[in-house]
C-alpha positions, 0 to 999 in steps of 0.5 A: 094557950097556957104557956108557963113563963119558963117556956115562954120566949117572950118572958124568958130571953134565953129561949128567944132567938131574937135575943139569944144569937146561938138560937138564931139561924140568921146569926148562927150559921150552923143552924142555917140550912142555906149556909150549912149544906148538911142541914139542907134537905135540898142538898143532903138527900138523906134529909129529903123525903122526896128522895129518901123513901124511908122518911116519906109517909106516902111511901112508908106506911108505918109513918103514915098517920092515915094508915097507922091508927096508933099515929092518928089522933082521930083514932087514938084518943090518947093522942088527941088534945080535944079528948085528953086534957093533959095534952091540951095547952088550953087546959093545962100549962104542963104539956109534955110536947113543945110549944110552937112559935113564929119568928116573932114569938107568937104562939102558933101551935104545939106538938104531941109526941107519939114517940121520940121519932114522931110528933103530931102538930096542932094549932092553938085551938087543937086542930090537927095540922100535920106530923114531924118525923125524925130523920136523924138526931138533930133533924125532923121532917114536917108534913101536912095532912096530905103527907106532903113535905112542909118543912123541917126542924133543926135541933138548936139545944135541949127543948129548942128546935128551929123551924124552916119551911120547905123553901129553907125560910126560917119560920119559927121555933119551939120551946 
């Protein structure tokens, strides 16, 4: 992926949670769902798609990419980075979505924003792997292609979201 240096956490320390403590959920308790119950979907039912049907794509058809063609990159070319070069981070470094990194700062994917409330998740080679749905201003729930909950994103600051798996383990972040 072509990641501009201004958005690359390995080149810009202010984007790197290992170097910027305010972005690190192990050092900043307000970002850590294990320490802040209002961030924890297992303790806050409004964040839990298994308990709140309005944020569950299996129960709310407007969130289900399989049932809503405008959310499906296989049916809507303007959402497909394989068909729309301006979305493809392998062809351009100026994508509108977020770059996804693991906790070591290795690029693991990117997002295409269908709307302010709905992201499509892709691998670096543009394989569609899931979606993220806004639950509230500072929280997105993530789902795999079977619409099963796979984790969540917590807003840290402008352009940076900290990513957790379904067991509340910190697995990465965005830039």
